[in-house]
Structures are given as structure tokens and as C-alpha cells.
C-alpha positions as a Python dict, from the first residue, in 0.01 Angstrom:
ca = {
    (1, 'M'): (0, 0, 0),
    (2, 'V'): (33, 376, -23),
    (3, 'S'): (-325, 409, -146),
    (4, 'G'): (-452, 182, 130),
    (5, 'L'): (-263, 382, 391),
    (6, 'Y'): (-409, 710, 262),
    (7, 'M'): (-764, 574, 253),
    (8, 'T'): (-743, 441, 609),
    (9, 'A'): (-532, 714, 769),
    (10, 'V'): (-737, 1014, 656),
    (11, 'P'): (-1065, 1033, 857),
    (12, 'I'): (-1371, 1000, 635),
    (13, 'D'): (-1520, 1320, 782),
    (14, 'I'): (-1220, 1513, 650),
    (15, 'V'): (-1243, 1340, 312),
    (16, 'R'): (-1608, 1448, 288),
    (17, 'G'): (-1518, 1803, 387),
    (18, 'Q'): (-1741, 1812, 693),
    (19, 'H'): (-1480, 2021, 873),
    (20, 'L'): (-1520, 2292, 610),
    (21, 'V'): (-1887, 2373, 661),
    (22, 'N'): (-2107, 2475, 949),
    (23, 'K'): (-2456, 2326, 954),
    (24, 'P'): (-2712, 2595, 1049),
    (25, 'A'): (-2957, 2508, 1325),
    (26, 'S'): (-3314, 2429, 1223),
    (27, 'Q'): (-3573, 2698, 1288),
    (28, 'P'): (-3930, 2651, 1417),
    (29, 'L'): (-4202, 2641, 1153),
    (30, 'K'): (-4514, 2858, 1177),
    (31, 'A'): (-4759, 2757, 907),
    (32, 'L'): (-4974, 3069, 885),
    (33, 'G'): (-5140, 3197, 568),
    (34, 'V'): (-5011, 2917, 349),
    (35, 'F'): (-5141, 2809, 11),
    (36, 'P'): (-5378, 2508, 58),
    (37, 'I'): (-5196, 2179, 33),
    (38, 'E'): (-5502, 2030, -137),
    (39, 'S'): (-5458, 2274, -426),
    (40, 'V'): (-5092, 2181, -454),
    (41, 'S'): (-5183, 1814, -470),
    (42, 'Q'): (-5441, 1878, -741),
    (43, 'Q'): (-5200, 2084, -951),
    (44, 'Y'): (-4924, 1823, -924),
    (45, 'P'): (-5101, 1483, -918),
    (46, 'D'): (-4783, 1286, -992),
    (47, 'T'): (-4620, 1403, -671),
    (48, 'T'): (-4539, 1124, -426),
    (49, 'K'): (-4452, 1344, -129),
    (50, 'I'): (-4541, 1701, -26),
    (51, 'E'): (-4367, 1880, 261),
    (52, 'L'): (-4406, 2230, 400),
    (53, 'I'): (-4066, 2354, 513),
    (54, 'K'): (-3891, 2678, 598),
    (55, 'L'): (-3644, 2765, 328),
    (56, 'R'): (-3459, 3083, 243),
    (57, 'E'): (-3645, 3270, 519),
    (58, 'Q'): (-3988, 3172, 386),
    (59, 'L'): (-4237, 2886, 384),
    (60, 'V'): (-4191, 2654, 89),
    (61, 'Y'): (-4362, 2343, -41),
    (62, 'R'): (-4115, 2072, -136),
    (63, 'L'): (-4264, 1828, -385),
    (64, 'T'): (-4093, 1498, -454),
    (65, 'G'): (-4181, 1287, -756),
    (66, 'R'): (-4037, 1056, -1018),
    (67, 'D'): (-3896, 1350, -1212),
    (68, 'G'): (-3713, 1499, -914),
    (69, 'T'): (-3785, 1772, -662),
    (70, 'L'): (-3989, 2088, -713),
    (71, 'Y'): (-4011, 2387, -480),
    (72, 'L'): (-4318, 2613, -456),
    (73, 'K'): (-4375, 2932, -262),
    (74, 'G'): (-4573, 2840, 46),
    (75, 'T'): (-4798, 3146, 33),
    (76, 'T'): (-4892, 3144, -335),
    (77, 'G'): (-4810, 2799, -473),
    (78, 'E'): (-4595, 2955, -746),
    (79, 'P'): (-4264, 2791, -845),
    (80, 'L'): (-3975, 2910, -632),
    (81, 'P'): (-3714, 3089, -845),
    (82, 'P'): (-3356, 2959, -831),
    (83, 'L'): (-3098, 3121, -608),
    (84, 'T'): (-2915, 3418, -750),
    (85, 'E'): (-2536, 3422, -749),
    (86, 'I'): (-2538, 3679, -470),
    (87, 'E'): (-2762, 3456, -256),
    (88, 'A'): (-2540, 3155, -324),
    (89, 'R'): (-2231, 3353, -226),
    (90, 'D'): (-2398, 3465, 96),
    (91, 'I'): (-2493, 3108, 188),
    (92, 'A'): (-2144, 2979, 113),
    (93, 'T'): (-1988, 3255, 321),
    (94, 'S'): (-2218, 3178, 613),
    (95, 'V'): (-2128, 2806, 627),
    (96, 'Y'): (-1765, 2798, 509),
    (97, 'L'): (-1520, 2740, 794),
    (98, 'G'): (-1196, 2748, 595),
    (99, 'E'): (-947, 3031, 553),
    (100, 'G'): (-975, 3098, 182),
    (101, 'N'): (-1166, 3345, -31),
    (102, 'I'): (-1413, 3275, -309),
    (103, 'A'): (-1217, 3231, -632),
    (104, 'N'): (-1490, 3125, -873),
    (105, 'V'): (-1867, 3083, -890),
    (106, 'S'): (-2040, 2876, -1159),
    (107, 'W'): (-2397, 2768, -1231),
    (108, 'I'): (-2395, 2389, -1278),
    (109, 'T'): (-2657, 2193, -1473),
    (110, 'K'): (-2663, 1847, -1632),
    (111, 'E'): (-2483, 1987, -1935),
    (112, 'N'): (-2171, 2101, -1747),
    (113, 'A'): (-2177, 1893, -1427),
    (114, 'P'): (-1826, 1785, -1319),
    (115, 'A'): (-1756, 1418, -1253),
    (116, 'E'): (-1681, 1486, -886),
    (117, 'L'): (-2041, 1593, -826),
    (118, 'G'): (-2189, 1259, -929),
    (119, 'S'): (-2565, 1230, -967),
    (120, 'R'): (-2663, 1475, -697),
    (121, 'S'): (-2960, 1708, -739),
    (122, 'L'): (-2908, 1965, -1009),
    (123, 'P'): (-2888, 2253, -1072),
    (124, 'V'): (-2638, 2377, -814),
    (125, 'W'): (-2406, 2668, -758),
    (126, 'Q'): (-2038, 2570, -755),
    (127, 'I'): (-1842, 2788, -513),
    (128, 'T'): (-1465, 2735, -534),
    (129, 'Y'): (-1222, 2875, -276),
    (130, 'D'): (-855, 2963, -309),
    (131, 'D'): (-753, 2776, 6),
    (132, 'L'): (-478, 2515, 29),
    (133, 'F'): (-693, 2226, -93),
    (134, 'E'): (-909, 2416, -345),
    (135, 'S'): (-1224, 2351, -145),
    (136, 'T'): (-1548, 2358, -343),
    (137, 'L'): (-1901, 2390, -206),
    (138, 'Y'): (-2199, 2285, -414),
    (139, 'I'): (-2507, 2483, -312),
    (140, 'S'): (-2847, 2355, -424),
    (141, 'G'): (-2991, 2596, -677),
    (142, 'F'): (-3332, 2600, -509),
    (143, 'S'): (-3308, 2483, -148),
    (144, 'G'): (-2980, 2657, -70),
    (145, 'D'): (-2855, 2344, 107),
    (146, 'V'): (-2494, 2233, 76),
    (147, 'S'): (-2534, 1938, -160),
    (148, 'A'): (-2169, 1836, -154),
    (149, 'V'): (-1825, 1948, -40),
    (150, 'R'): (-1515, 1865, -241),
    (151, 'S'): (-1146, 1934, -187),
    (152, 'D'): (-814, 1797, -310),
    (153, 'I'): (-823, 1559, -14),
    (154, 'W'): (-1146, 1412, -149),
    (155, 'R'): (-1016, 1412, -507),
    (156, 'V'): (-707, 1209, -414),
    (157, 'F'): (-924, 968, -217),
    (158, 'D'): (-1163, 933, -511),
    (159, 'F'): (-874, 862, -750),
    (160, 'L'): (-733, 592, -523),
    (161, 'W'): (-1081, 446, -477),
    (162, 'M'): (-1116, 430, -855),
    (163, 'L'): (-792, 231, -878),
    (164, 'H'): (-906, -7, -606),
    (165, 'I'): (-1246, -93, -754),
    (166, 'M'): (-1128, -56, -1117),
    (167, 'D'): (-1434, 143, -1221),
    (168, 'Y'): (-1278, 414, -1434),
    (169, 'E'): (-1602, 588, -1534),
    (170, 'D'): (-1856, 621, -1253),
    (171, 'R'): (-1616, 513, -975),
    (172, 'A'): (-1905, 351, -791),
    (173, 'D'): (-1949, -6, -917),
    (174, 'F'): (-1714, -245, -736),
    (175, 'N'): (-1891, -542, -898),
    (176, 'N'): (-1790, -447, -1250),
    (177, 'P'): (-1659, -717, -1491),
    (178, 'L'): (-1300, -587, -1485),
    (179, 'V'): (-1255, -617, -1109),
    (180, 'I'): (-1428, -958, -1112),
    (181, 'L'): (-1189, -1076, -1386),
    (182, 'A'): (-883, -942, -1204),
    (183, 'S'): (-996, -1102, -877),
    (184, 'S'): (-1060, -1433, -1051),
    (185, 'I'): (-715, -1431, -1210),
    (186, 'G'): (-558, -1345, -874),
    (187, 'C'): (-742, -1631, -702),
    (188, 'F'): (-639, -1870, -980),
    (189, 'I'): (-273, -1774, -944),
    (190, 'V'): (-282, -1814, -565),
    (191, 'L'): (-457, -2151, -581),
    (192, 'S'): (-223, -2273, -855),
    (193, 'G'): (79, -2176, -647),
    (194, 'L'): (-67, -2348, -342),
    (195, 'L'): (-130, -2669, -536),
    (196, 'M'): (223, -2662, -676),
    (197, 'L'): (361, -2615, -324),
    (198, 'I'): (157, -2908, -190),
    (199, 'N'): (264, -3129, -481),
    (200, 'T'): (630, -3039, -433),
    (201, 'M'): (616, -3107, -60),
    (202, 'R'): (445, -3440, -125),
    (203, 'H'): (733, -3561, -342),
    (204, 'K'): (1032, -3390, -183),
    (205, 'G'): (915, -3301, 166),
    (206, 'W'): (1097, -3002, 315),
    (207, 'R'): (1418, -3081, 124),
    (208, 'F'): (1318, -2845, -160),
    (209, 'L'): (1373, -2551, 75),
    (210, 'S'): (1740, -2633, 129),
}
């Protein structure tokens, strides 16, 4: 009951940390002097989607394919280098709306990705603050977007969610065998009790209650 109360009483926007970050307004795009998109397509034939966007104060090609996302400089077609720690700190400072200070900065890849990040695009910069709820911003290593926001509010919610769906690894599959088994046993017990009640009432009526 306590877990259910927490999960319903705390607004989902707060759980997701949306109150901790400010989304910057989009800026108009002026595609002047860009590297030909035809050349990009020829160099990366396996790409399923090519977009020209404004990123980190410059024009950038965003290529989406089966292996993930690749960013190229819009003017030269060269791979966009990852954000530096200083750039990641600046981005975090510009969007963070909390009252804490940066306590730790880490470069996160598949090898050291925390469970709370899930399967989001890697690599990212992990920016942790010393505020009341240990808020953490995950900044995309190439786009500079805020990939995820985590705090102790989210972590408690995630723990309770894990208990509810009984998925103790990925915390995402609520159709896993364990929860199906537990639900089946619960239904069996309820139905058995109901049949016993009906059988008792059939033979004794309401006298069994007295």
C-alpha cells in the first residue's frame, strides 16, 4: 500500500525530473555552405535517415542507422568530436534549475553505464549535483541533449516499480514468468476461497457466520 501511495501521489513529471531542467528554445536553421548531403549518403550507404540540424552552435548532420546515431560536421562532413567535460558542465549549468552544485562528472560508456540509465544512447556525460535528492543529469556525449534526469525521487519510484512487476534485472518486463506465476497463484487462491465459501453457504446457509 505504501508503494502504491508513493507511485500515485508523486507526479510523474517530478519523478522524471522535468522540474530540474530547462529546455532551451529551438533556433532557426540557415543551411548555407554545407557539405553536400549526396556525398554524406554515398559515404554512409547503410544510413536510414539523414538530418541537417543545428547543434552546439553549428550545423550538423545527424545520421541514423542500425548501429546507432552518428554526427558529422555540416560544413566538412567530418565526424563530430565528443563533448569535452567543460562543454558538458556548461550545458548542465545552463539547463539545471535546482539549488545544488556540481559534485561529480563522469564519462559514461557501455562498460560503466549505471543501471538507472537503461539502454539510452551512449556515450553520455554524467553530471551529479549535491542537492537534496542527488540529482543527476545525463548529457549526450555528441548532441549535448539531456538524455535523462535522475534523482532519489526517481530511484525510489524505480525500486517500488521493480517490486510491483517483479523484474529484478531490467525492471521493464511486467510479463516475466515470475509475475505471471505469482498472479496465477493469487488467482487460484482467490477462486479456491470463493468456491469454498459457496460450498459452505450451500450446505449451512448463513448459519456458519454465527
